[in-house]
N, C-alpha and C positions, 0 to 999 in steps of 0.2 A: 504615410502617417495618418492622413485624414481618414483613409479607409479603415485603418486599424481602430481609430477612435470610434468610428461609426459602428464597427462590429462589436466593440466593447459595450456601447450603449444598448445595442440590441440584446446582448447577453444579460445585461443588468435588468432589462424589462421582462425577459422571458420567465414564465413561472417554472423555474428549473426543477424544484422538488416535485411538483405535480407531474411534470413531463417525465421525470425519472421514475416515479412510482408507476405511471401508466405504461412506460416502456417495460418495466419489470414484469407487470401483469401480462402484457402481450408476449413477452419473450418466454413465458412459462406455458403458453397455450400449446397443447399437444395436437398438432395437425394430423390429418390422415397420413398414415405411414409413407405412402409414395411421395406426398408433398413435403413432409418433414425431411425425408432423405435429401431431396433437392435443396431445400432451404439450408440445411446444415452444411452440405457439401459446397454449396455456392458461397456461403459465408467463409468457410475455411479457405477456399480458393481466393476470394477477393481480399481477405485479410492477410494472406500469405502465411498461414499456419502450417507448421510441419506436422502433418497428420500421423506420421510414423511414431511420434513421441507420445501420443495419447494412449490411454488405457484401452480405448476402443476406437473403431472407425467412426467418423462423424455421422455416418448414415445410421448408426445403431442407437443414437440418443433420441429420447422421446420428445424433446423440446429444444429450442435454440438456447435457452438458459442452461439446460442440462449440459449442453455442449460447451457453453462459455465456462462453466465451472468444472470441467472435466479434470480428472486426475491423470497423472502421467503413468506410463507403463513402468513396471519395475526395472530399475537400472538406467532409466533415462537421464538421471542426474546423479552426480557424485558429490558427496560432502567432502571437501578438500581437507578439512581439519576438524578434529574433535577436541582440540586443546582448549583449556578453560580460559586462556588469555587471548584467544583468537576469535574474530568476528567473521562470519560468512554471510553472503547475500541471502536474504530471506525470500527472494523472488527472482523471476526472470524480468529484466527491464533495462532501461537506459539511465545512466548516472546523470542527474540534472545538476547537482551541486554537492560539495562536501567540504569539510574543513573544521576549524575550531569554533566553538561557541564563545564569542567574546562580548563581555558586557551585556549578556542576555540577548544577543542578536545573531540571527542566522541569515545566510545568503539565499535569496530566492532565485535571482538571475542577475546578470550584469546591470548594476545601477539600482537594484531593488533588494531590500532586506525586509525582515519582519521580526517581531519580538517573540522570544521563547515563551514568555508569560502568556501572550495571546494564543500561541499554539497549544499549550497544555492546559491553559485556563486554571492554573493552580500555582500560587506563589510558592508553596512548599515544594512541589515537583520542579518548578523552574529553578529554584535555588540549588537543587541537587545536581542539575545538569550544567549550570553555568560554569564555564571553564573546561568543559568536556569537549565532545566532538559530535558531528552530525553527518548524515549522508541522505540525499534525496534520490529515490529511484522511481522512474516513471514507467508504468505498464501500459502498453498500447493494446488495441483490440486483438492483435495477433499473439500476444503473450499468454502464457499459462497464468491463471488468475488466483491461485491459492498462495497463501502467505505462510511462511514457515519460521521457526525459531532461528535467529542468527547466532545464538550461543546457548549453552546449557544454563539452566537456572530455574528458579521457582516463580511462577506467575502469581504475584501477590496482590495485584490490583488491576482494575479495568476502569477506564473513564470513557463515557460517551458524551460528546460535545456537539449539540445540534448546530447546524449552520447552513449556508447556501450550498448549492451544487453547481458551481461554475465548472466548465471544463478544466482539465489540468494538463492539456497538451502544451507544447512549446509556445504557441501563440498566446495562450492565456497566461502562462508563467511570465512572459515578457511584458504583458500589458495590464494585468489586474493586480492592484496593490494588495499586499499581504494575503495572497490567494490561499495559501495553505492554512492560514490562521482564521480565515472567515468561512471556509468550506467545512462541511460536516466531518468530524473526526471520531475514530474509535481507537483508543490507545490501550495496549497491553504493556504492563510494566513487569520486568523480570529482575529479581535479585540474583546476582551471579557471584561466582567465587572470586574471579580476578578482575572483571571489567566493571565492577560496581553495579550501579543501577542502569538498566538498558530499557529504553522505551521504544516500542514498535508502534508508530503512529500510522494508522491506516486512514487515508484521506479520501472522502467521497468525491464524486464528480457527476456531471450531467450524464444521465442514462445508466449510471450505476444504481440499479434499483434498490440495492441494499448491500451492507457489509455484514457478514456473519462471523461468529466465533466457532472454532472447532471444539471447544470444551464447554460451551454454554449455548443455550437456545436463543440468546439475545441477538436481535437484528436491528440495524439502523433504518432511518428514513421511514418510520411508521407514520400513521395519520396524526397521532398526538406525540409530539417530540418534546422531550425535556432532558435537561442535564442529569446524568446519572453516574454514580460511582459505586462500584461494588467489588467485593473480594471473592475470587473463585474458591473452590474447596482448598483446604489447607495443604493437601499433599500434591498439588498440581505442579509437578516437576517436568520440565521438557529438556530434551537434548538437542544439540545442533541438528536442524533439519526437520524436527517434529512439526506437524501442522498446527498453526495458530488460528487461521481464519480463511475467509474467501471473499473475493470481490465478485459481484455479479456484473460482468463486463470488464472494465479496466480502470485503473486509477493510479495512485501514487502512495509509496511507503516512505516514511522518514524515520530513520534510526537515530536515537539519541543515546550517547554513551557518556556516563558520568566520570569514568576513570581518566584523570588528566594526562597520564602517561601513554594512553592509547594513541597509535599512529596508523594512518592509512598506508597501504603499500605504496612504494615510491613510483611505480609505473601507472597508477590509477589516474585517469584523466576525465574531465567533464566530457560527456557524450559517449563514454565507453558503454558498450553493451555487456551486461553481466548476467550470469546464470545462477539459478538456485544452487547454493552450496559452494560457490566460488569464494575464495579467501579475499576479504576486503582489507584486513589489517590486523594488528596485534599490539600488545603492550610493548613499548620500546625497551630494548635491552633484555 
């Protein structure tokens, strides 16, 4: 316990946003081809990445960040359902927590909660999701880092909320109060046919140089950071599995579902590893 508290103090004093921007710059440096091949292949081996799933071999990417943000080869993932009342995983990752949003509160970890209002930084949006459901999915460095639509709908709003860049690994989740509500967030909101409003909250983390959108040039963690809200083009409709954005390295996605009759599938458990396109739940009945 003493060691964990000391580690948290170190994290609090670390200039996390500056470190993350610097890491982002370094990761984009294109080294001489023979060296870059070794760097990319070594990272893939150390992280335990399944190189057969990538669009290309690690040795073919021009920088480490280009490999971090790789696309998957065609057919590497299957979207299990295209039903309007069904939610699928938007990423590869590990389930940290899920459940109902009760009295505007979400579970972070055992013994720790945080407020929906603090997460979305909007009383209007918080009111829409209260009484609904949420799920938190953590992406490790070994995972595929692109984020996809968990359901079909129209992307009608985006919010960028500046914040810290604490790590979002299991240690940090257990020890840092309101972690997801104090870290940097980029939220895409979808208006859907059956699930009501769905929020895809992309949470920044240490060494995530930035978060980008697939449908807009906006990127997080710039030098001058300020709260921003904007609407994408009016006809921006996505289907289950369409790309929404990308993490540079790894982080966490939190899904918010406003429909109160939505239920997660019965066999889903904390700590489960889920894959892009895997069915998470649907409207009850």
